[in-house]
N, C-alpha and C positions, 0 to 999 in steps of 0.2 A: 504493500500500500504506500510505502514511503518513496517508491521509485518513480512514481508518476510525476510528482512535482519537480523532481530532478530532471526528468526528460523534458518537461515544459521549460525549465530554466535553461537547459542546453539549447533548445530550439530558439528561445528568445535571444540568447547570446549570439547564436549563428545569424539570426535575422539582423540584429543590431550591428554586428560586425560587417555583414554584407552591405547594409545600408551605408555604413561609414565609408566603405571602399568606393561605393558608387558615388557618394557625394564628393569625395576627394577627387575622383576622376572627372566629375562634372565641373569642378573648380580648376581643372588643369594641373592638379598635383601629379608628380611622376609616379603613377601607380603601374606596377607590372601588369601587362596584358593578361597573363594567365590568372593572376589573382582576381582581376576584375571580372573575367569570364566565369571564374568559379563562383564569384559572388552572385552573378546573375542566375546561374544554375541552381544555387542554394535557394534562392527566392522563387524559382520556377514552380515548385509544387504548391506553394502557398497561393501564388497568383493564379495558377491553373484551377485550384479549388474554387476561388472566387468567380472565375470565368464560367465554370461549370454550373454554379448556382444561378448565374445570370443568363444562362443559355438553355432554356427548357427544350430546345429542339435537339439537344444532344450533340455528339461529335460529328457534324455533317462534313467537316473539312476532309475527312478520309475519302469522300467521293470525288474530291477535286484534284486528286493526284494523277488522274488519267489512267491509261492502261487499256487492256483489251476489253474490260467490262464497263467502259465509260458509257456506252449507249444503254446498257442495262441499268446503271445507276441513275442515268438521266430519266429513264422511264419510271423507275421506282420512286424517285423524288416527285415526279409529276403526278403519279397516282396518289401519293401521300398528300400533296397539296390539294388535289381534287377532293379527297376524303375529308380533309379538315374544312374545306370551304362548303362542301355539301352537307356535312353533319353539324356545322358550326361548333366543331369540337376543338380542343386545344386552346392555348392562349394566343392572343394576338401576336406576341413576340415569337411564338413557335411558328405560326403561319408565315410571319415576315422572314424569319431565318430560313425556312424551307424555300420560299420564293427567291431569296437572295442566292442560296446555294444553287438552285436550278438555273438562275440567270448566269451565274459564273460558269456553269457547265456548258451553256449554250453559246458563249461568245465565240465568234468565228474569226476574229481578226488576230488571234494568236496562232492560227494555223495548227500545225502538228507539233508545235514547240512543247517540250516536256515542262511540267510545272508541278508545284507542290501547293496544296491548299493549306491555308493557315487562318487563325483567328487573331484579331487584334485584342490584346490583353493589357496594354499599358499605354499611358499618355506620356507627353514629353516630360523629361526629368528637370527642365527649367523653363522659364518664361522667354528664353532667348532663342528657342528653336522650335520648329514644327516637325516633330518625329513621333512615331508610334512604335510600340513593341509587339512582336508577333510571338506565338507560342511554338514556333518551329525554328530549328537552327541547323548547324552543320551535321547533326545526326540524321537529318532528312535531306542532305545534299545541298543545302543553301550556303551560298558564299557571298562575300562582300561584292558589291557592284551589281548584283542581280536585280532586274526590274521587278516591280510589284504592281499588279493591276487589280482593279475591281471590275464589276460587270459593265460599267459605263466607260471605263478608260484608265489611263495611267494614273497611278497613285504616287510613285516615287521609286527609290531604289535602296537596297540594303547597304547600310554604311558601317554596321557593326554586327558581329555574329559570335555566338558561343554555341555550345553543344545543343542546348534546348531552347534558345531564344535568339531573336534577331531584331535589330533596330532599323527602322526605315525612315529615311529623310523624305518628307512630303514635298510635292512640287512647290508648295507655298513657302517653304523654308528659305530664308534669305541667302543661304549658301547653295541653293539648288539652281542648276542651269541645264536646260534640255534643248538639244538641237531640234527644231521643228520645221515643217514644210506646210505652207498654206495650200490646201488641196486644189482650190479653184485656180489660183494664179501660178502655183508652182514655186513661188519665192520661198527662200529659206531664211531662217533667223534663229535666235536663241531666246527661249522663254525662261525668264528668271523669276524667282520668288521674291516677294516683298513682305507681306504679312498675311496671316491666316484669313483675315477678312477682306483682303484686297485681291483684285484680279492679277493674273500673271502679266508681266511686262515683256513684250517681244521686241528685241533689238534687231537692227540691221535690215529692216524692211525699207526698201528705197522709196523716196517721196513720190515717184511716178507710178507706183503700183496701186491699182485700184483695189482697195480692201473694203469688203462689205460686212455689215453686222451679220453675225451667225456663220461666217465662213469657218469651215472646220480646219483645225491645225492638227497634224499628226507628227509623230517622231520622224525625223528626216532619214535616219539610218545611214548617214554618211560614214565613209570609211574612218575607222578609229573612234566612232561615236560610242557613247555609253549605253545606247538603247537600240534595239532592233527597229527596223522601219515600220511605219504605218500603224503604230499604236495611237489611238485617239488621245490627244492631250487636252484640247479645249476648243471653244468657239469664240469668235471675236465679239467682244462686248462693246468696244468702241475703237475707232482709228482716226488719227488726226495728223495731217501733214502740216508742219509748222514752217513758216518762211525762214529760209536760211539754215534749216537743220538738214543734216545728211541722211537722216532716216526718220520714218514716221513714228509717232507715239501710238503703238498698238497694244491693246489690253485684251487678255483672254480670260474667259470664265472656264475653270477646270471642268472637264467632262465628268470626272468622278466626284461623288459627294464626299469630300475629304473631311467634313465635319461629323459624318455619321458612318464611319467605317466599322465593319464587323468581320465579315469574311472576305478574304482576298486570295489571289493566286500569285505565288512567286515563280517567275519564269526562270527555268534553269538554263539561262543564256549568259554567255560571256563574250565580250568583244573579241574579234579575231586578231 
């Protein structure tokens, strides 16, 4: 009977130590990478437990890893959605999660690219970055630099990874830059983050280019780029050619809903 409080104390000490390591790393202290990654993995079961409680639909991300049974999983999820809608059964969150998983299975713009399904389980560690944490890491084949997508478009890319966790820099992060191509005109530029509640800023679009509201921008996929070609990035919210400027002021609204991420796919793609 006396051993349980000791186990709880040990767990508390591990969590506190792990949090201390993460905070030091966020402040730029010289923390060894292996120690930091270990801290993230120590916290993983605790955070996973919270995610499970908040996700009544269960572990749907297993269906998003692809494979020979992808069509079967697609059909199974579709039948489950129909059952819940028809019987008015299950919670609203369960129905929403099922529909989101089904939408991720059905996106066609990733082609036959291998991917890993993941759930968003963590928010930014500071107010100075737009990042989220996923419940999958190197144990599932994820590596730094890999693109992350939602059903409607590009989310960002992996910037830090451990065995069981990965951190994704969102498109809206000030440090984010994505090579894009305006589909209608063919012009290329760079979409850069500003703030989470602001549209993306697209640089290097020439003043003479006719840019219209709602024009679609996709990843350019230029040689040496950080993303494969033709992933939806966003649509033009406004464009203004200012006298004397060498490029237009073009703003994009991200295609993916970055404020309400739950299930995502990590594309197992790396630049050549």
